[in-house]
N, CA, C and O atoms as a Maestro MAE file, in Angstrom:
{
 s_m_m2io_version
 :::
 2.0.0
}

f_m_ct {
 s_m_title
 :::
 protein
 m_atom[228] {
  # First column is atom index #
  i_m_mmod_type
  r_m_x_coord
  r_m_y_coord
  r_m_z_coord
  i_m_residue_number
  s_m_chain_name
  s_m_pdb_residue_name
  s_m_pdb_atom_name
  i_m_atomic_number
  :::
  1 25 3.465 0.697 19.865 1 A "MET " " N  " 7
  2 3 3.704 1.349 20.298 1 A "MET " " CA " 6
  3 2 2.265 2.263 20.850 1 A "MET " " C  " 6
  4 15 1.581 2.899 20.049 1 A "MET " " O  " 8
  5 25 2.011 2.212 22.068 2 A "ASP " " N  " 7
  6 3 0.645 2.639 22.537 2 A "ASP " " CA " 6
  7 2 0.687 4.658 22.461 2 A "ASP " " C  " 6
  8 15 1.515 5.448 22.006 2 A "ASP " " O  " 8
  9 25 -0.188 4.772 22.916 3 A "ASN " " N  " 7
  10 3 -0.219 6.637 22.952 3 A "ASN " " CA " 6
  11 2 0.768 6.884 23.895 3 A "ASN " " C  " 6
  12 15 1.793 7.426 23.482 3 A "ASN " " O  " 8
  13 25 0.674 6.579 25.181 4 A "ASN " " N  " 7
  14 3 1.804 7.112 26.025 4 A "ASN " " CA " 6
  15 2 2.949 7.010 25.760 4 A "ASN " " C  " 6
  16 15 3.690 7.876 26.225 4 A "ASN " " O  " 8
  17 25 3.488 6.034 25.001 5 A "GLU " " N  " 7
  18 3 4.971 5.896 24.541 5 A "GLU " " CA " 6
  19 2 5.259 6.879 23.256 5 A "GLU " " C  " 6
  20 15 6.354 7.442 23.236 5 A "GLU " " O  " 8
  21 25 4.308 7.122 22.153 6 A "ILE " " N  " 7
  22 3 4.140 7.966 21.336 6 A "ILE " " CA " 6
  23 2 4.490 9.357 22.139 6 A "ILE " " C  " 6
  24 15 5.608 9.825 21.925 6 A "ILE " " O  " 8
  25 25 3.624 10.050 23.044 7 A "LYS " " N  " 7
  26 3 3.474 11.203 23.450 7 A "LYS " " CA " 6
  27 2 4.737 11.213 24.373 7 A "LYS " " C  " 6
  28 15 5.124 12.363 24.577 7 A "LYS " " O  " 8
  29 25 5.501 10.224 25.000 8 A "THR " " N  " 7
  30 3 6.955 10.334 25.644 8 A "THR " " CA " 6
  31 2 7.984 10.557 24.644 8 A "THR " " C  " 6
  32 15 8.822 11.453 24.739 8 A "THR " " O  " 8
  33 25 7.896 9.581 23.511 9 A "LEU " " N  " 7
  34 3 9.041 10.178 22.204 9 A "LEU " " CA " 6
  35 2 8.944 11.313 21.875 9 A "LEU " " C  " 6
  36 15 9.907 12.075 21.962 9 A "LEU " " O  " 8
  37 25 7.662 11.729 21.381 10 A "SER " " N  " 7
  38 3 7.141 13.173 20.841 10 A "SER " " CA " 6
  39 2 8.004 14.069 21.775 10 A "SER " " C  " 6
  40 15 9.045 14.640 21.453 10 A "SER " " O  " 8
  41 25 7.499 14.089 22.772 11 A "ASN " " N  " 7
  42 3 7.993 15.204 23.971 11 A "ASN " " CA " 6
  43 2 9.738 14.736 24.090 11 A "ASN " " C  " 6
  44 15 10.362 15.795 24.169 11 A "ASN " " O  " 8
  45 25 10.458 13.853 24.118 12 A "TYR " " N  " 7
  46 3 11.628 13.522 23.858 12 A "TYR " " CA " 6
  47 2 12.344 14.177 22.604 12 A "TYR " " C  " 6
  48 15 13.288 14.935 22.828 12 A "TYR " " O  " 8
  49 25 12.005 13.962 21.472 13 A "ARG " " N  " 7
  50 3 12.300 14.630 20.441 13 A "ARG " " CA " 6
  51 2 12.330 15.873 20.571 13 A "ARG " " C  " 6
  52 15 13.408 16.444 20.407 13 A "ARG " " O  " 8
  53 25 10.975 16.734 20.949 14 A "LEU " " N  " 7
  54 3 11.411 18.034 21.268 14 A "LEU " " CA " 6
  55 2 11.937 18.778 22.031 14 A "LEU " " C  " 6
  56 15 11.956 20.003 21.907 14 A "LEU " " O  " 8
  57 25 12.504 18.052 23.049 15 A "GLU " " N  " 7
  58 3 13.332 18.488 24.172 15 A "GLU " " CA " 6
  59 2 14.793 18.632 23.404 15 A "GLU " " C  " 6
  60 15 15.473 19.654 23.299 15 A "GLU " " O  " 8
  61 25 15.068 17.325 22.907 16 A "GLU " " N  " 7
  62 3 16.302 17.124 22.090 16 A "GLU " " CA " 6
  63 2 16.610 18.332 21.101 16 A "GLU " " C  " 6
  64 15 17.743 18.810 21.046 16 A "GLU " " O  " 8
  65 25 15.416 18.872 20.216 17 A "ALA " " N  " 7
  66 3 15.282 19.937 19.299 17 A "ALA " " CA " 6
  67 2 15.439 21.153 19.793 17 A "ALA " " C  " 6
  68 15 16.000 22.021 19.125 17 A "ALA " " O  " 8
  69 25 14.954 21.394 21.063 18 A "ILE " " N  " 7
  70 3 15.107 22.813 21.557 18 A "ILE " " CA " 6
  71 2 16.503 23.143 21.866 18 A "ILE " " C  " 6
  72 15 17.006 24.234 21.594 18 A "ILE " " O  " 8
  73 25 17.379 21.760 22.688 19 A "ALA " " N  " 7
  74 3 18.770 21.854 23.503 19 A "ALA " " CA " 6
  75 2 19.888 21.857 21.896 19 A "ALA " " C  " 6
  76 15 20.910 22.543 21.890 19 A "ALA " " O  " 8
  77 25 19.618 21.292 21.072 20 A "LEU " " N  " 7
  78 3 20.254 21.318 19.877 20 A "LEU " " CA " 6
  79 2 19.985 22.822 18.820 20 A "LEU " " C  " 6
  80 15 20.684 23.258 17.905 20 A "LEU " " O  " 8
  81 25 19.239 23.120 19.155 21 A "TYR " " N  " 7
  82 3 18.637 24.614 18.466 21 A "TYR " " CA " 6
  83 2 19.835 25.334 19.626 21 A "TYR " " C  " 6
  84 15 20.980 25.590 19.253 21 A "TYR " " O  " 8
  85 25 19.468 25.536 20.718 22 A "ASN " " N  " 7
  86 3 20.114 26.455 21.598 22 A "ASN " " CA " 6
  87 2 21.595 26.202 21.442 22 A "ASN " " C  " 6
  88 15 22.281 27.029 22.043 22 A "ASN " " O  " 8
  89 25 22.277 25.250 20.773 23 A "ILE " " N  " 7
  90 3 23.695 25.298 20.715 23 A "ILE " " CA " 6
  91 2 24.257 25.641 19.306 23 A "ILE " " C  " 6
  92 15 25.414 25.523 18.902 23 A "ILE " " O  " 8
  93 25 23.347 26.015 18.772 24 A "SER " " N  " 7
  94 3 23.413 26.490 17.270 24 A "SER " " CA " 6
  95 2 23.640 25.075 15.994 24 A "SER " " C  " 6
  96 15 24.374 25.004 15.009 24 A "SER " " O  " 8
  97 25 22.743 24.198 16.524 25 A "LYS " " N  " 7
  98 3 23.014 22.692 15.712 25 A "LYS " " CA " 6
  99 2 21.907 22.578 15.048 25 A "LYS " " C  " 6
  100 15 21.167 21.679 15.447 25 A "LYS " " O  " 8
  101 25 21.394 23.463 13.781 26 A "TYR " " N  " 7
  102 3 20.238 23.528 13.667 26 A "TYR " " CA " 6
  103 2 19.838 22.270 12.476 26 A "TYR " " C  " 6
  104 15 18.658 22.090 12.177 26 A "TYR " " O  " 8
  105 25 20.923 21.460 11.864 27 A "LYS " " N  " 7
  106 3 20.205 20.581 10.771 27 A "LYS " " CA " 6
  107 2 19.707 19.219 12.084 27 A "LYS " " C  " 6
  108 15 18.712 18.503 11.970 27 A "LYS " " O  " 8
  109 25 20.720 19.171 13.263 28 A "GLY " " N  " 7
  110 3 19.995 18.318 14.114 28 A "GLY " " CA " 6
  111 2 19.016 18.733 14.911 28 A "GLY " " C  " 6
  112 15 18.613 17.861 15.682 28 A "GLY " " O  " 8
  113 25 18.426 19.912 14.998 29 A "SER " " N  " 7
  114 3 17.645 20.303 15.357 29 A "SER " " CA " 6
  115 2 16.360 20.284 14.670 29 A "SER " " C  " 6
  116 15 15.344 20.101 15.340 29 A "SER " " O  " 8
  117 25 16.290 20.447 13.435 30 A "SER " " N  " 7
  118 3 15.179 20.292 12.477 30 A "SER " " CA " 6
  119 2 14.890 18.883 12.434 30 A "SER " " C  " 6
  120 15 13.739 18.480 12.601 30 A "SER " " O  " 8
  121 25 15.888 18.081 12.216 31 A "ASN " " N  " 7
  122 3 15.685 16.705 12.204 31 A "ASN " " CA " 6
  123 2 14.885 16.110 13.444 31 A "ASN " " C  " 6
  124 15 14.055 15.282 13.069 31 A "ASN " " O  " 8
  125 25 14.908 16.295 14.738 32 A "ARG " " N  " 7
  126 3 14.307 16.099 15.832 32 A "ARG " " CA " 6
  127 2 12.931 16.895 15.705 32 A "ARG " " C  " 6
  128 15 11.892 16.237 15.749 32 A "ARG " " O  " 8
  129 25 12.887 17.919 15.590 33 A "ALA " " N  " 7
  130 3 11.818 18.848 15.272 33 A "ALA " " CA " 6
  131 2 10.790 18.094 14.232 33 A "ALA " " C  " 6
  132 15 9.591 18.120 14.511 33 A "ALA " " O  " 8
  133 25 11.102 17.619 13.387 34 A "TYR " " N  " 7
  134 3 10.691 16.788 12.079 34 A "TYR " " CA " 6
  135 2 10.000 15.511 12.967 34 A "TYR " " C  " 6
  136 15 8.855 15.085 12.815 34 A "TYR " " O  " 8
  137 25 10.792 15.126 13.726 35 A "TYR " " N  " 7
  138 3 10.090 13.866 14.365 35 A "TYR " " CA " 6
  139 2 9.294 13.851 15.249 35 A "TYR " " C  " 6
  140 15 8.445 12.970 15.386 35 A "TYR " " O  " 8
  141 25 9.484 15.086 16.186 36 A "ALA " " N  " 7
  142 3 8.522 15.061 17.201 36 A "ALA " " CA " 6
  143 2 7.256 15.459 16.710 36 A "ALA " " C  " 6
  144 15 6.273 15.373 17.445 36 A "ALA " " O  " 8
  145 25 7.164 15.898 15.518 37 A "ILE " " N  " 7
  146 3 5.839 16.517 14.874 37 A "ILE " " CA " 6
  147 2 5.263 15.239 14.263 37 A "ILE " " C  " 6
  148 15 4.045 15.064 14.263 37 A "ILE " " O  " 8
  149 25 6.144 14.302 13.719 38 A "PHE " " N  " 7
  150 3 5.806 13.169 13.416 38 A "PHE " " CA " 6
  151 2 4.869 12.220 13.962 38 A "PHE " " C  " 6
  152 15 3.929 11.615 13.447 38 A "PHE " " O  " 8
  153 25 5.430 12.236 15.330 39 A "HIS " " N  " 7
  154 3 4.912 11.356 16.290 39 A "HIS " " CA " 6
  155 2 3.787 11.589 16.960 39 A "HIS " " C  " 6
  156 15 2.959 10.766 17.351 39 A "HIS " " O  " 8
  157 25 3.796 13.411 17.142 40 A "SER " " N  " 7
  158 3 2.629 13.898 17.660 40 A "SER " " CA " 6
  159 2 1.273 13.546 16.482 40 A "SER " " C  " 6
  160 15 0.268 12.892 16.764 40 A "SER " " O  " 8
  161 25 1.542 14.094 15.307 41 A "ILE " " N  " 7
  162 3 0.455 13.767 14.826 41 A "ILE " " CA " 6
  163 2 -0.148 11.989 14.397 41 A "ILE " " C  " 6
  164 15 -1.222 11.479 14.078 41 A "ILE " " O  " 8
  165 25 1.054 11.592 14.591 42 A "LYS " " N  " 7
  166 3 0.412 9.681 14.570 42 A "LYS " " CA " 6
  167 2 0.097 9.475 15.868 42 A "LYS " " C  " 6
  168 15 -0.452 8.386 16.036 42 A "LYS " " O  " 8
  169 25 0.276 10.268 17.077 43 A "ALA " " N  " 7
  170 3 -0.581 10.003 18.412 43 A "ALA " " CA " 6
  171 2 -2.029 10.467 17.813 43 A "ALA " " C  " 6
  172 15 -2.988 9.696 17.770 43 A "ALA " " O  " 8
  173 25 -2.066 11.577 17.438 44 A "ILE " " N  " 7
  174 3 -3.620 12.185 16.862 44 A "ILE " " CA " 6
  175 2 -4.506 11.345 16.250 44 A "ILE " " C  " 6
  176 15 -5.663 11.083 16.578 44 A "ILE " " O  " 8
  177 25 -3.606 10.797 14.979 45 A "LEU " " N  " 7
  178 3 -4.638 9.764 14.398 45 A "LEU " " CA " 6
  179 2 -4.614 8.805 14.995 45 A "LEU " " C  " 6
  180 15 -5.420 8.055 14.443 45 A "LEU " " O  " 8
  181 25 -4.028 8.150 16.105 46 A "ALA " " N  " 7
  182 3 -4.319 6.836 16.581 46 A "ALA " " CA " 6
  183 2 -5.272 7.115 17.616 46 A "ALA " " C  " 6
  184 15 -5.692 6.093 18.159 46 A "ALA " " O  " 8
  185 25 -5.762 8.250 18.075 47 A "LEU " " N  " 7
  186 3 -7.102 8.503 19.099 47 A "LEU " " CA " 6
  187 2 -8.474 8.422 17.709 47 A "LEU " " C  " 6
  188 15 -9.688 8.240 17.801 47 A "LEU " " O  " 8
  189 25 -7.849 8.581 16.878 48 A "GLU " " N  " 7
  190 3 -8.986 8.682 15.948 48 A "GLU " " CA " 6
  191 2 -9.009 7.613 15.444 48 A "GLU " " C  " 6
  192 15 -10.071 7.444 14.844 48 A "GLU " " O  " 8
  193 25 -8.185 6.585 15.374 49 A "ALA " " N  " 7
  194 3 -8.492 5.010 14.818 49 A "ALA " " CA " 6
  195 2 -8.120 5.013 13.290 49 A "ALA " " C  " 6
  196 15 -8.405 4.192 12.419 49 A "ALA " " O  " 8
  197 25 -7.246 6.426 13.211 50 A "THR " " N  " 7
  198 3 -6.796 6.112 11.958 50 A "THR " " CA " 6
  199 2 -5.554 5.961 11.417 50 A "THR " " C  " 6
  200 15 -4.749 6.882 11.558 50 A "THR " " O  " 8
  201 25 -5.136 4.632 10.618 51 A "ASP " " N  " 7
  202 3 -3.801 4.696 10.387 51 A "ASP " " CA " 6
  203 2 -3.466 5.152 9.056 51 A "ASP " " C  " 6
  204 15 -3.906 4.623 8.035 51 A "ASP " " O  " 8
  205 25 -2.691 6.126 9.082 52 A "PHE " " N  " 7
  206 3 -2.109 7.182 8.105 52 A "PHE " " CA " 6
  207 2 -1.157 6.153 6.766 52 A "PHE " " C  " 6
  208 15 -0.674 6.618 5.734 52 A "PHE " " O  " 8
  209 25 -1.119 4.726 7.211 53 A "LYS " " N  " 7
  210 3 0.071 4.057 6.329 53 A "LYS " " CA " 6
  211 2 -1.014 3.958 5.465 53 A "LYS " " C  " 6
  212 15 -0.672 4.385 4.362 53 A "LYS " " O  " 8
  213 25 -2.396 3.510 5.479 54 A "ASN " " N  " 7
  214 3 -3.657 3.053 5.101 54 A "ASN " " CA " 6
  215 2 -4.080 4.171 4.004 54 A "ASN " " C  " 6
  216 15 -4.692 3.904 2.970 54 A "ASN " " O  " 8
  217 25 -3.674 5.407 4.377 55 A "ILE " " N  " 7
  218 3 -4.834 6.266 3.399 55 A "ILE " " CA " 6
  219 2 -4.026 6.330 2.204 55 A "ILE " " C  " 6
  220 15 -2.795 6.362 2.206 55 A "ILE " " O  " 8
  221 25 -4.914 6.351 0.979 56 A "LEU " " N  " 7
  222 3 -4.664 6.423 -0.389 56 A "LEU " " CA " 6
  223 2 -4.502 8.127 -0.755 56 A "LEU " " C  " 6
  224 15 -5.466 8.754 -0.317 56 A "LEU " " O  " 8
  225 25 -3.554 8.924 -1.412 57 A "LEU " " N  " 7
  226 3 -3.433 9.987 -1.683 57 A "LEU " " CA " 6
  227 2 -3.843 10.386 -3.061 57 A "LEU " " C  " 6
  228 15 -3.732 11.557 -3.424 57 A "LEU " " O  " 8
  :::
 }
 m_bond[227] {
  # First column is bond index #
  i_m_from
  i_m_to
  i_m_order
  :::
  1 1 2 1
  2 2 3 1
  3 3 4 2
  4 3 5 1
  5 5 6 1
  6 6 7 1
  7 7 8 2
  8 7 9 1
  9 9 10 1
  10 10 11 1
  11 11 12 2
  12 11 13 1
  13 13 14 1
  14 14 15 1
  15 15 16 2
  16 15 17 1
  17 17 18 1
  18 18 19 1
  19 19 20 2
  20 19 21 1
  21 21 22 1
  22 22 23 1
  23 23 24 2
  24 23 25 1
  25 25 26 1
  26 26 27 1
  27 27 28 2
  28 27 29 1
  29 29 30 1
  30 30 31 1
  31 31 32 2
  32 31 33 1
  33 33 34 1
  34 34 35 1
  35 35 36 2
  36 35 37 1
  37 37 38 1
  38 38 39 1
  39 39 40 2
  40 39 41 1
  41 41 42 1
  42 42 43 1
  43 43 44 2
  44 43 45 1
  45 45 46 1
  46 46 47 1
  47 47 48 2
  48 47 49 1
  49 49 50 1
  50 50 51 1
  51 51 52 2
  52 51 53 1
  53 53 54 1
  54 54 55 1
  55 55 56 2
  56 55 57 1
  57 57 58 1
  58 58 59 1
  59 59 60 2
  60 59 61 1
  61 61 62 1
  62 62 63 1
  63 63 64 2
  64 63 65 1
  65 65 66 1
  66 66 67 1
  67 67 68 2
  68 67 69 1
  69 69 70 1
  70 70 71 1
  71 71 72 2
  72 71 73 1
  73 73 74 1
  74 74 75 1
  75 75 76 2
  76 75 77 1
  77 77 78 1
  78 78 79 1
  79 79 80 2
  80 79 81 1
  81 81 82 1
  82 82 83 1
  83 83 84 2
  84 83 85 1
  85 85 86 1
  86 86 87 1
  87 87 88 2
  88 87 89 1
  89 89 90 1
  90 90 91 1
  91 91 92 2
  92 91 93 1
  93 93 94 1
  94 94 95 1
  95 95 96 2
  96 95 97 1
  97 97 98 1
  98 98 99 1
  99 99 100 2
  100 99 101 1
  101 101 102 1
  102 102 103 1
  103 103 104 2
  104 103 105 1
  105 105 106 1
  106 106 107 1
  107 107 108 2
  108 107 109 1
  109 109 110 1
  110 110 111 1
  111 111 112 2
  112 111 113 1
  113 113 114 1
  114 114 115 1
  115 115 116 2
  116 115 117 1
  117 117 118 1
  118 118 119 1
  119 119 120 2
  120 119 121 1
  121 121 122 1
  122 122 123 1
  123 123 124 2
  124 123 125 1
  125 125 126 1
  126 126 127 1
  127 127 128 2
  128 127 129 1
  129 129 130 1
  130 130 131 1
  131 131 132 2
  132 131 133 1
  133 133 134 1
  134 134 135 1
  135 135 136 2
  136 135 137 1
  137 137 138 1
  138 138 139 1
  139 139 140 2
  140 139 141 1
  141 141 142 1
  142 142 143 1
  143 143 144 2
  144 143 145 1
  145 145 146 1
  146 146 147 1
  147 147 148 2
  148 147 149 1
  149 149 150 1
  150 150 151 1
  151 151 152 2
  152 151 153 1
  153 153 154 1
  154 154 155 1
  155 155 156 2
  156 155 157 1
  157 157 158 1
  158 158 159 1
  159 159 160 2
  160 159 161 1
  161 161 162 1
  162 162 163 1
  163 163 164 2
  164 163 165 1
  165 165 166 1
  166 166 167 1
  167 167 168 2
  168 167 169 1
  169 169 170 1
  170 170 171 1
  171 171 172 2
  172 171 173 1
  173 173 174 1
  174 174 175 1
  175 175 176 2
  176 175 177 1
  177 177 178 1
  178 178 179 1
  179 179 180 2
  180 179 181 1
  181 181 182 1
  182 182 183 1
  183 183 184 2
  184 183 185 1
  185 185 186 1
  186 186 187 1
  187 187 188 2
  188 187 189 1
  189 189 190 1
  190 190 191 1
  191 191 192 2
  192 191 193 1
  193 193 194 1
  194 194 195 1
  195 195 196 2
  196 195 197 1
  197 197 198 1
  198 198 199 1
  199 199 200 2
  200 199 201 1
  201 201 202 1
  202 202 203 1
  203 203 204 2
  204 203 205 1
  205 205 206 1
  206 206 207 1
  207 207 208 2
  208 207 209 1
  209 209 210 1
  210 210 211 1
  211 211 212 2
  212 211 213 1
  213 213 214 1
  214 214 215 1
  215 215 216 2
  216 215 217 1
  217 217 218 1
  218 218 219 1
  219 219 220 2
  220 219 221 1
  221 221 222 1
  222 222 223 1
  223 223 224 2
  224 223 225 1
  225 225 226 1
  226 226 227 1
  227 227 228 2
  :::
 }
}
Protein backbone atom coordinates (compact mmCIF):
# COMPACT_ATOMS: atom_id res chain seq x y z
CA MET A 1 0.00 0.00 0.00
CA ASP A 2 1.50 3.37 -0.95
CA ASN A 3 1.27 6.54 1.14
CA ASN A 4 -1.65 7.95 -0.85
CA GLU A 5 -3.68 4.76 -0.32
CA ILE A 6 -2.87 4.77 3.39
CA LYS A 7 -3.96 8.42 3.67
CA THR A 8 -7.22 7.69 1.84
CA LEU A 9 -7.95 4.67 4.04
CA SER A 10 -7.16 6.63 7.19
CA ASN A 11 -9.51 9.45 6.16
CA TYR A 12 -12.24 6.95 5.32
CA ARG A 13 -11.92 5.27 8.73
CA LEU A 14 -12.03 8.65 10.48
CA GLU A 15 -15.17 9.69 8.61
CA GLU A 16 -16.79 6.35 9.53
CA ALA A 17 -15.82 6.84 13.18
CA ILE A 18 -17.42 10.28 13.27
CA ALA A 19 -20.60 9.06 11.55
CA LEU A 20 -20.95 6.12 13.95
CA TYR A 21 -20.28 8.33 16.97
CA ASN A 22 -23.00 10.73 15.84
CA ILE A 23 -25.57 7.93 15.90
CA SER A 24 -24.37 6.63 19.29
CA LYS A 25 -22.62 3.54 17.90
CA TYR A 26 -19.66 3.94 20.24
CA LYS A 27 -18.14 0.46 19.90
CA GLY A 28 -17.98 0.72 16.10
CA SER A 29 -16.81 4.31 16.36
CA SER A 30 -13.90 3.45 18.62
CA ASN A 31 -12.90 0.60 16.29
CA ARG A 32 -12.83 2.89 13.24
CA ALA A 33 -10.98 5.59 15.19
CA TYR A 34 -8.35 3.04 16.25
CA TYR A 35 -7.73 1.99 12.66
CA ALA A 36 -7.65 5.62 11.47
CA ILE A 37 -4.87 6.27 13.99
CA PHE A 38 -3.12 3.00 13.12
CA HIS A 39 -2.99 3.80 9.41
CA SER A 40 -1.94 7.41 10.09
CA ILE A 41 1.02 6.28 12.19
CA LYS A 42 1.88 3.67 9.57
CA ALA A 43 2.00 6.42 6.92
CA ILE A 44 4.21 8.61 9.11
CA LEU A 45 6.62 5.75 9.70
CA ALA A 46 6.67 4.98 5.98
CA LEU A 47 7.81 8.56 5.29
CA GLU A 48 10.76 7.90 7.58
CA ALA A 49 11.36 4.51 5.93
CA THR A 50 10.64 2.74 9.24
CA ASP A 51 8.83 -0.57 9.26
CA PHE A 52 7.30 -0.92 12.72
CA LYS A 53 6.88 -4.68 12.26
CA ASN A 54 10.66 -5.00 12.57
CA ILE A 55 11.10 -2.85 15.67
CA LEU A 56 12.10 -4.82 18.75
CA LEU A 57 10.53 -3.66 21.98
